[in-house]
C-alpha positions as CSV (number, residue, x, y, z in Angstrom):
1,M,53.9,-80.9,14.4
2,T,50.8,-80.9,12.2
3,S,50.1,-83.4,9.5
4,L,50.5,-80.6,7.0
5,E,54.0,-79.7,8.3
6,I,55.0,-83.4,8.2
7,L,53.7,-83.6,4.6
8,Q,55.7,-80.5,3.7
9,E,58.9,-82.2,5.0
10,R,58.3,-85.0,2.6
11,L,58.1,-82.7,-0.4
12,S,60.8,-81.1,-2.5
13,S,58.9,-77.8,-3.1
14,P,56.9,-75.6,-0.8
15,L,53.2,-75.8,-0.1
16,Y,51.2,-72.6,0.4
17,L,48.0,-71.8,2.3
18,V,45.8,-69.6,0.1
19,G,42.3,-68.1,-0.1
20,G,40.0,-67.8,2.8
21,A,42.4,-69.4,5.3
22,V,45.0,-66.7,4.8
23,R,42.5,-63.9,4.3
24,N,40.7,-64.7,7.5
25,E,43.8,-65.1,9.5
26,L,44.9,-61.6,8.5
27,L,41.5,-60.2,9.3
28,G,41.4,-62.0,12.7
29,I,38.2,-63.9,12.0
30,P,37.5,-67.6,12.2
31,V,38.9,-70.0,9.5
32,S,36.7,-72.9,8.4
33,D,38.1,-74.0,5.1
34,Y,41.8,-74.7,4.3
35,D,43.0,-74.5,0.7
36,I,46.6,-75.3,-0.1
37,C,48.5,-75.2,-3.4
38,G,51.9,-75.8,-4.8
39,D,53.9,-77.0,-7.8
40,I,53.3,-80.7,-7.2
41,S,51.2,-83.1,-9.2
42,P,48.4,-85.0,-7.5
43,D,50.3,-88.2,-8.2
44,D,53.4,-87.0,-6.4
45,L,51.3,-85.6,-3.6
46,A,49.5,-88.9,-3.2
47,K,52.9,-90.7,-2.6
48,A,53.9,-88.2,0.0
49,C,50.5,-88.4,1.8
50,V,50.8,-92.1,2.6
51,G,50.0,-92.6,6.3
52,L,49.0,-88.9,6.7
53,F,46.0,-88.2,4.5
54,T,43.4,-90.1,2.5
55,L,42.9,-88.6,-0.9
56,R,39.5,-88.2,-2.6
57,D,38.0,-86.4,-5.6
58,V,41.2,-86.4,-7.5
59,N,41.0,-84.4,-10.7
60,P,44.3,-84.6,-12.6
61,R,43.1,-82.4,-15.4
62,I,42.8,-79.4,-13.2
63,G,45.3,-80.6,-10.6
64,T,42.9,-80.7,-7.6
65,V,42.5,-83.3,-4.8
66,K,41.0,-83.3,-1.3
67,L,43.1,-84.5,1.6
68,F,41.4,-85.9,4.7
69,G,43.4,-86.6,7.9
70,E,42.4,-87.5,11.4
71,K,42.1,-83.9,12.6
72,E,42.8,-81.8,9.4
73,S,41.4,-81.6,5.9
74,Y,42.5,-79.6,2.9
75,E,41.7,-79.0,-0.7
76,Y,44.9,-79.0,-2.8
77,T,45.2,-77.2,-6.2
78,R,48.3,-77.3,-8.3
79,F,49.6,-73.9,-9.5
80,R,47.9,-73.3,-12.9
81,R,46.7,-70.9,-15.5
82,D,43.1,-71.3,-16.8
83,S,41.5,-70.7,-20.2
84,Y,37.7,-70.5,-20.5
85,P,35.3,-70.5,-23.5
86,A,34.8,-66.9,-24.7
87,L,32.0,-65.2,-22.9
88,S,30.3,-68.4,-21.9
89,G,30.3,-67.8,-18.1
90,E,31.0,-71.5,-17.5
91,H,32.5,-72.4,-14.2
92,T,34.9,-75.1,-15.4
93,P,38.0,-74.1,-17.3
94,L,38.3,-75.4,-20.9
95,E,42.1,-75.6,-20.8
96,V,44.6,-75.7,-17.9
97,E,48.3,-75.0,-18.0
98,F,50.3,-75.9,-14.9
99,V,52.7,-73.2,-13.8
100,S,55.5,-73.1,-11.3
101,S,54.9,-70.2,-8.9
102,P,52.2,-68.4,-6.9
103,D,52.9,-65.2,-8.9
104,E,51.5,-66.9,-12.0
105,D,48.7,-68.8,-10.1
106,A,47.4,-65.7,-8.4
107,F,46.0,-64.0,-11.5
108,R,43.7,-66.9,-12.3
109,R,41.8,-66.3,-9.0
110,D,38.8,-64.1,-8.6
111,F,39.5,-61.4,-6.0
112,T,42.7,-60.0,-4.6
113,V,41.8,-60.8,-1.0
114,N,41.5,-64.5,-2.0
115,A,44.9,-64.5,-3.8
116,I,47.2,-64.1,-0.8
117,Y,49.6,-66.9,-0.1
118,K,51.3,-68.1,3.1
119,R,54.2,-70.5,2.8
120,V,53.9,-73.5,5.0
121,T,57.7,-73.8,5.5
122,D,58.3,-70.5,7.2
123,G,55.0,-68.5,7.2
124,V,56.1,-65.9,4.7
125,I,53.2,-64.0,3.1
126,L,53.2,-63.5,-0.7
127,D,50.8,-61.0,-2.2
128,P,51.1,-60.8,-6.0
129,T,47.8,-58.9,-6.6
130,G,47.7,-56.3,-3.8
131,G,45.2,-58.2,-1.6
132,I,46.6,-57.1,1.7
133,E,46.0,-53.4,0.9
134,D,42.5,-54.3,-0.2
135,L,42.0,-56.1,3.2
136,K,43.0,-52.9,4.9
137,K,40.5,-50.9,2.8
138,R,37.9,-53.6,3.3
139,V,37.2,-53.7,-0.5
140,L,36.7,-56.4,-3.0
141,R,38.6,-56.0,-6.3
142,T,39.3,-58.5,-9.1
143,T,42.8,-59.9,-9.6
144,R,42.8,-58.7,-13.2
145,A,40.6,-56.5,-15.3
146,P,37.1,-57.3,-13.9
147,E,35.7,-57.8,-17.4
148,A,38.1,-60.7,-17.9
149,V,37.5,-62.2,-14.5
150,F,33.7,-62.3,-14.8
151,S,33.6,-63.2,-18.5
152,E,35.5,-66.4,-17.6
153,D,33.2,-67.7,-14.9
154,G,29.7,-66.4,-14.2
155,L,29.6,-68.0,-10.7
156,R,32.1,-65.3,-9.6
157,L,29.2,-62.8,-9.8
158,L,27.4,-64.6,-6.9
159,R,30.7,-65.1,-5.1
160,L,31.2,-61.3,-5.2
161,V,27.9,-60.8,-3.6
162,R,28.5,-63.5,-1.0
163,F,31.9,-62.2,0.0
164,A,30.7,-58.6,0.2
165,A,27.9,-59.7,2.5
166,E,29.8,-62.1,4.7
167,L,32.8,-59.9,5.2
168,G,31.0,-56.5,5.2
169,F,33.3,-55.3,2.4
170,D,32.7,-52.6,-0.2
171,I,33.0,-53.4,-3.9
172,D,35.5,-51.6,-6.0
173,K,33.8,-49.3,-8.5
174,D,35.1,-50.9,-11.7
175,T,34.4,-54.4,-10.3
176,M,30.8,-53.4,-9.6
177,A,30.3,-51.9,-13.1
178,A,31.7,-55.1,-14.7
179,A,29.5,-57.3,-12.6
180,K,26.4,-55.5,-13.8
181,K,27.6,-55.8,-17.4
182,Y,28.3,-59.5,-17.2
183,A,25.2,-60.5,-15.2
184,P,23.7,-62.4,-18.2
185,L,26.6,-65.0,-17.9
186,L,24.8,-66.3,-14.8
187,K,22.5,-68.1,-17.1
188,D,25.3,-70.5,-18.1
189,I,25.8,-71.6,-14.4
190,T,24.0,-74.8,-13.2
191,V,21.1,-74.3,-10.9
192,E,22.8,-76.5,-8.3
193,R,25.7,-74.0,-8.0
194,I,23.4,-71.0,-8.0
195,R,21.3,-72.6,-5.3
196,E,24.4,-73.3,-3.2
197,E,25.5,-69.7,-3.4
198,L,22.0,-68.4,-2.7
199,E,21.9,-70.5,0.5
200,R,25.3,-69.1,1.5
201,I,24.0,-65.5,0.9
202,L,20.9,-66.3,3.0
203,A,23.2,-67.3,5.9
204,A,25.8,-64.5,5.3
205,D,25.5,-63.0,8.8
206,V,26.1,-66.4,10.4
207,K,29.5,-66.7,8.9
208,Y,31.3,-63.9,10.7
209,G,28.6,-62.1,12.6
210,V,28.2,-59.1,10.2
211,K,25.0,-57.3,11.0
212,R,22.4,-57.1,8.2
213,A,24.7,-59.1,6.0
214,V,21.8,-61.0,4.4
215,Y,19.8,-57.8,3.7
216,R,22.9,-56.3,2.0
217,G,23.5,-59.4,0.0
218,L,20.0,-59.5,-1.4
219,C,20.2,-55.8,-2.2
220,L,23.3,-56.5,-4.2
221,L,21.7,-59.3,-6.1
222,H,19.0,-56.7,-7.1
223,E,21.4,-53.9,-7.8
224,L,23.6,-56.1,-10.1
225,G,20.5,-57.6,-11.9
226,L,21.3,-61.1,-10.8
227,F,17.8,-62.1,-9.6
228,D,16.7,-61.9,-13.2
229,Y,18.6,-65.1,-14.0
230,F,17.4,-67.4,-11.2
231,L,14.5,-65.7,-9.3
232,P,12.9,-63.1,-11.6
233,E,9.6,-63.3,-9.8
234,I,11.0,-61.4,-6.8
235,E,11.8,-58.3,-9.0
236,E,8.1,-57.9,-9.8
237,G,7.7,-56.6,-6.2
238,V,9.9,-53.6,-6.8
239,G,7.8,-50.4,-6.4
240,L,4.6,-52.3,-5.7
241,V,3.1,-50.2,-2.9
242,Q,1.3,-51.8,0.0
243,P,-1.3,-50.2,2.3
244,S,0.6,-47.7,4.4
245,K,-1.4,-48.5,7.5
246,Y,0.3,-51.9,7.7
247,H,3.4,-51.6,5.6
248,K,6.3,-49.1,5.5
249,Y,7.9,-50.7,2.4
250,D,7.0,-51.9,-1.1
251,V,6.6,-55.6,-1.6
252,F,10.2,-56.1,-2.6
253,Y,11.8,-54.4,0.4
254,H,9.2,-55.9,2.7
255,I,10.4,-59.3,1.6
256,L,14.1,-58.3,2.1
257,N,13.4,-57.0,5.6
258,T,11.4,-60.1,6.4
259,V,14.3,-62.3,5.3
260,D,16.7,-60.2,7.5
261,A,14.4,-60.7,10.5
262,A,13.9,-64.5,10.0
263,P,16.0,-67.2,11.7
264,P,18.6,-68.7,9.2
265,H,16.7,-71.9,8.6
266,L,13.6,-70.0,7.5
267,R,15.1,-67.4,5.3
268,L,14.3,-69.2,2.1
269,A,10.6,-69.4,3.2
270,A,10.8,-65.7,4.1
271,L,12.3,-64.9,0.6
272,L,9.3,-66.7,-1.0
273,H,6.5,-65.9,1.5
274,D,5.0,-62.9,-0.5
275,I,6.3,-63.8,-3.9
276,A,2.8,-63.9,-5.4
277,K,1.7,-60.5,-4.3
278,P,2.4,-58.9,-7.7
279,L,0.4,-61.7,-9.4
280,C,-2.5,-61.3,-7.0
281,Y,-2.5,-57.5,-7.5
282,R,-2.5,-57.8,-11.3
283,E,-5.4,-60.2,-11.3
284,S,-7.6,-58.7,-8.6
285,G,-6.2,-55.3,-7.5
286,N,-5.5,-56.6,-4.0
287,F,-3.4,-59.1,-2.1
288,Y,-6.2,-61.5,-1.0
289,M,-5.1,-65.2,-1.0
290,H,-1.5,-64.2,-1.6
291,S,-0.3,-66.8,0.8
292,L,-1.8,-69.7,-1.1
293,E,-0.6,-68.3,-4.4
294,S,2.9,-67.7,-2.9
295,A,3.0,-71.4,-1.8
296,I,2.2,-72.5,-5.3
297,M,4.9,-70.2,-6.8
298,A,7.4,-71.2,-4.0
299,E,7.1,-74.9,-5.0
300,R,7.6,-74.0,-8.7
301,V,10.7,-71.9,-7.9
302,M,12.2,-74.5,-5.6
303,R,11.7,-77.3,-8.1
304,R,13.4,-75.1,-10.7
305,L,16.4,-74.7,-8.3
306,K,16.3,-78.5,-7.7
307,Y,15.7,-78.4,-3.9
308,S,14.9,-81.8,-2.3
309,N,11.3,-82.8,-2.0
310,E,11.6,-82.7,1.8
311,R,12.8,-79.1,1.8
312,I,10.2,-78.1,-0.8
313,N,7.3,-79.7,1.2
314,R,8.3,-78.1,4.4
315,T,8.9,-74.6,3.0
316,V,5.7,-74.6,0.9
317,E,3.7,-75.5,4.0
318,I,5.2,-72.7,6.1
319,V,4.6,-70.2,3.3
320,R,1.1,-71.4,2.8
321,W,0.1,-70.8,6.4
322,H,2.1,-67.7,7.3
323,M,-1.1,-65.6,7.2
324,F,-3.3,-68.0,9.2
325,D,-5.4,-65.9,11.8
326,F,-3.6,-62.7,10.7
327,N,-6.2,-60.6,12.6
328,G,-6.8,-62.9,15.6
329,E,-10.5,-63.5,14.6
330,A,-10.4,-67.2,13.9
331,S,-12.7,-69.3,16.2
332,V,-11.2,-71.2,19.1
333,N,-11.7,-74.6,17.5
334,K,-10.4,-73.4,14.1
335,K,-7.2,-72.4,15.9
336,R,-7.0,-75.6,17.9
337,R,-7.4,-77.7,14.8
338,F,-4.8,-75.7,13.0
339,V,-2.3,-76.1,15.9
340,Q,-3.0,-79.9,15.8
341,R,-2.5,-80.2,12.1
342,E,0.6,-78.0,12.0
343,W,2.0,-79.4,15.3
344,D,5.5,-80.1,14.0
345,L,5.8,-76.9,12.0
346,L,4.0,-74.5,14.3
347,E,7.1,-72.9,15.8
348,D,8.5,-72.2,12.3
349,I,5.2,-70.8,11.0
350,V,5.0,-68.5,14.0
351,A,8.7,-67.5,13.5
352,L,7.9,-66.5,9.9
353,K,4.8,-64.6,11.2
354,N,7.1,-62.7,13.6
355,A,9.6,-61.9,10.9
356,D,6.8,-60.9,8.5
357,S,5.6,-58.4,11.2
358,V,9.1,-57.0,11.7
359,G,9.3,-56.7,7.9
360,T,6.4,-54.3,7.8
361,G,8.6,-51.7,9.5
362,Y,6.0,-51.2,12.2
363,F,5.8,-54.2,14.5
364,A,8.2,-56.2,16.7
365,R,6.3,-59.5,16.7
366,N,3.0,-61.1,15.7
367,E,0.8,-61.3,18.8
368,F,-1.6,-63.7,17.2
369,G,1.2,-66.1,16.2
370,E,2.5,-66.0,19.8
371,A,-1.0,-66.9,21.0
372,L,-0.9,-70.0,18.8
373,L,2.2,-71.1,20.6
374,A,0.6,-70.6,23.9
375,L,-2.4,-72.6,22.7
376,K,-0.1,-75.5,21.7
377,E,1.3,-75.6,25.3
378,K,-2.3,-75.7,26.6
379,M,-3.1,-78.5,24.3
380,K,0.0,-80.4,25.4
381,E,-1.3,-80.2,29.0
382,E,-4.7,-81.4,27.8
383,K,-2.9,-84.4,26.1
384,V,-4.7,-83.7,22.8
385,P,-3.7,-86.4,20.3
386,V,-1.9,-85.0,17.3
387,K,-1.4,-88.1,15.2
388,V,-3.8,-91.0,14.4
389,T,-1.5,-93.3,16.2
390,D,-2.0,-91.3,19.4
391,L,-5.7,-92.3,19.4
392,P,-6.6,-95.1,21.8
393,I,-8.9,-96.6,19.1
394,K,-7.2,-98.6,16.3
395,G,-8.5,-99.7,12.9
396,S,-9.1,-103.3,14.2
397,E,-11.5,-101.9,16.8
398,L,-13.4,-100.1,14.1
399,E,-13.9,-103.4,12.5
400,G,-15.5,-104.7,15.7
401,L,-17.8,-101.7,15.6
402,G,-19.0,-102.7,12.1
403,I,-17.3,-99.9,10.2
404,E,-16.4,-101.0,6.7
405,P,-12.8,-100.9,5.5
406,P,-13.1,-98.0,3.1
407,L,-14.3,-95.7,5.9
408,R,-11.9,-96.6,8.6
409,S,-9.0,-94.4,7.7
410,L,-11.3,-91.4,7.2
411,V,-13.2,-92.1,10.4
412,L,-9.9,-92.1,12.4
413,R,-8.7,-88.9,10.7
414,T,-12.0,-87.1,11.4
415,L,-12.0,-88.4,15.0
416,L,-8.5,-87.0,15.5
417,E,-9.5,-83.6,14.2
418,R,-12.4,-83.4,16.5
419,Q,-10.2,-84.4,19.4
420,A,-8.6,-81.0,19.0
421,D,-11.9,-79.2,19.8
422,E,-12.3,-77.5,23.1
423,G,-13.8,-79.8,25.7
424,A,-13.5,-83.0,23.6
425,S,-13.6,-86.1,25.7
426,R,-10.6,-88.4,26.0
427,D,-12.8,-91.3,27.2
428,E,-12.3,-94.3,25.0
429,E,-15.9,-95.4,25.1
430,R,-17.1,-91.9,24.1
431,M,-14.6,-91.9,21.3
432,K,-16.1,-95.2,20.0
433,K,-19.5,-93.7,20.0
434,E,-18.1,-90.6,18.2
435,A,-16.5,-92.9,15.6
436,L,-19.9,-94.5,14.9
437,R,-21.5,-91.1,14.5
438,I,-18.7,-90.1,12.1
439,A,-19.1,-93.3,10.1
440,E,-22.9,-92.6,9.8
441,E,-22.2,-89.1,8.6
442,L,-19.8,-90.3,6.0
443,R,-22.3,-92.9,4.7
444,R,-25.0,-90.2,4.4
445,K,-22.7,-88.0,2.4
446,K,-22.2,-90.8,-0.1
C-alpha cells in the first residue's frame, strides 16, 4: 500500500489525482508530477499526514500544500473557485471560495485535459469538462469560455503553448483566437514565471519525445504575438532575408531552426545567437560583427529575464564566439590560442556552430568547428597548459627573476597564451627566459 493510500484511509472524504498525472496515464506517457485535491483543509490534512508526509509551502488562503514522503511527493490543492482582478492577467487569484466537489473545482482550471480526476479510493475517473474526448482528439481546449480563462491569468497563454508543444496537440480554434486577443495580459506576469515557461518550451521535446516540439512551440509564441511581451527583439528578424547562397530562411526562421537543432542546454544560446542581425543590417546594410552585437544584446535580454550571472556569462560567451573561424581561414596559432582560451566552453561553442549550420537549411554540420575539437585533442596530447596554474613557473619565481609585482600577473597570462602556439617549448628554463622577454616587452610598452 502506498503512502497516499494509507493517507486516504485516515481521511473522511476522498482524495483525487488530477492534472498531468491523470492526463498522462490516460495517454500512456510518463508521469513526473503528481497533483492531488479534495475537500479537506490543509490543517486537517496535516493531522492525517503525521508519520507519512512532511508538509511544506502551506498556503491556507488558497488551500495548497506540498507533501513529501520517503518515496512519493504530491502537491495538494483544496477544491475551490477562484476570482481574479478584471483583465489584469495576474497569476494569483484575488479571492478564493472553497467548494465541495470536483465538478465545481474543474471549471477553475485551464484546459479540459488538465481537469480530469481519478479517485484514489477506487480509481473511478471523473471528467466534468469533456477532457477525455479532447485527449482522443489530441486537442487543447479551455474548461470555460476561453476569453474568461485567459483574462483571469495571463500565464495560461504560455502554458497553452507549452502543452501544445510538449504533447503535440492541436489548439482548439476558439481557444487560439482568444489567446491572440489576450496576449497583452502577459505583461502582468512576473519575468521569473515567464522565464520558467520559456525554459520549459525550449525543452519541450525532452518531456515526451515529440519531434520538433521546440520549433512548434516557438512558432506558436510568434503566431500568438507573445514574443512581443518578453522577447520583442526576435520579432525583428521576421522577413529579414539573408544571402541565399548560405541561408534558406529569413533571420527569424533561421533562429528557430537553429534552436531546434541545438542540444537542450544550448537552446537559449541558439535563440539569442543571431538576435542582433536586424540591428546590424539597419546600421550597416550587412551582418558583419553580428556575433559581438548579439552577445551584447543577449546579456541585456537575460538580465531583463533575471537569469543568474553564471548562466548569463556562459551563454554570452558562447554567443560571442559562435562565428569564430566561420570560413576556416584563421591562422594555426590564432586557432590554438582560441582553443586554449575557450577550453571549457569549446564543445558548447562547436555544438552551437553545428546547430547554426543545420539552421541554414543547407548544411549538416560545421566542418571548421569540428576541426577545432580535433585541435583540442591534439593540444591535450601536447600537454598544452590551459590555466596559469598549469604553468611550471609561479609568481614567486618571477620575483627571483627580478620581475616587479605589477607585471607578474600579466607576464604569466601572456606566457600562458604563447604556450598555445605551435612548437612552443615546455622546458621550464626556456619558459623563464620567455618570461623575461615578455616582461621587457611590457616595460617598453609603458
